[in-house]
C-alpha angles and dihedrals in degrees: 000000000000123000091251093053091047091052091045092051093049091046091052092049092048092050093050090049090054098048091049089062100074094180091056092048092050098050094042088066099027099056098061090043090057091050091051091049093048102039100026105035105023103030101057128193112286106249092209091062092236133115126011128339095027095137127089115275092254089062090069097052092099089052094054091046090047090062091071098028089056109030101037096057094039096051098034096045093041094051093040094055091044091049091051090051093049091049094046088239096141088060089058091043089057089064091059130071091250111113126211091251092052092049091050091047091052091050090047090054090053091050091046091055093048093047092044090058092044091050092055089052092047094051092049093049093046090055094044100041102034102026091232115176105216135166110238096223124185086230088079093075099055092040092054093044095049091044090054091050091051097049094041087059091050090045090052089054092050091051092047097051102037120084100232147003090266089051092050093050091046091050092048091052092045091054099033101050097057091042091052093058101029102051101080091274111112095356120055118226091243090063093058127078114272093242089060096065096088090054091051090053091055093061116094087210090065091065091046091052095045093047096046091046091051090051100043103029111029090169088074088076097225107196123249118248112231089335093307122126107267096235091054098040097047091046091054091051092047091048092054091049090048093053091049093046093047092048092049091045093052091046092050094055107103120244090214135006 
């Protein structure tokens, strides 16, 4: 069996496994919808210009997309790897031609499909519920794909190094929740203490948020990076981080249990 056929077979199996779990399907799409309703439709922009959510609705588009680009790979990959470990499935996988990298790539493709569909729903709801005026840039597609690759790699590491599915999910929430709010998504860098800026710049999600914002809401005035257009520069940084995360994630997956 060729590499392409192996990846396709694993991708098909992963997709069927996802759609059979109706609760997982429901909350994958329901959670970001709830956030949009709460933050976008109910919590309106502060007219005094102080506090949180003082920016135009289009400013927060990267934040809403980040909900699925960040949490879905972290939780799904973390729990999937942990579940395979608990079921001794990697020991069986080691007897097949499928490599750890191929298995992770197949799972990443499943996540990319799920998150792509969720992102379309999110963009539609943001426009309808908040009245956001956004530019539908082609940059959205590569940003979402590379973001998924990055966080699938990190999720694979969480699943490999935690001791159970519950531990993997707890770790993904413990990492994902701070990143979601402290990566120039819902909270602008100017609203954080000055000493926090280096920590913001460590987060891969920061470059996702900056790049998507530059592409969909140019009025935000996202700064250039070393004289390079922000959408291009932030994508390049995110792509490098994604390659590193994916490589480390594939390497962390156990050969046997």
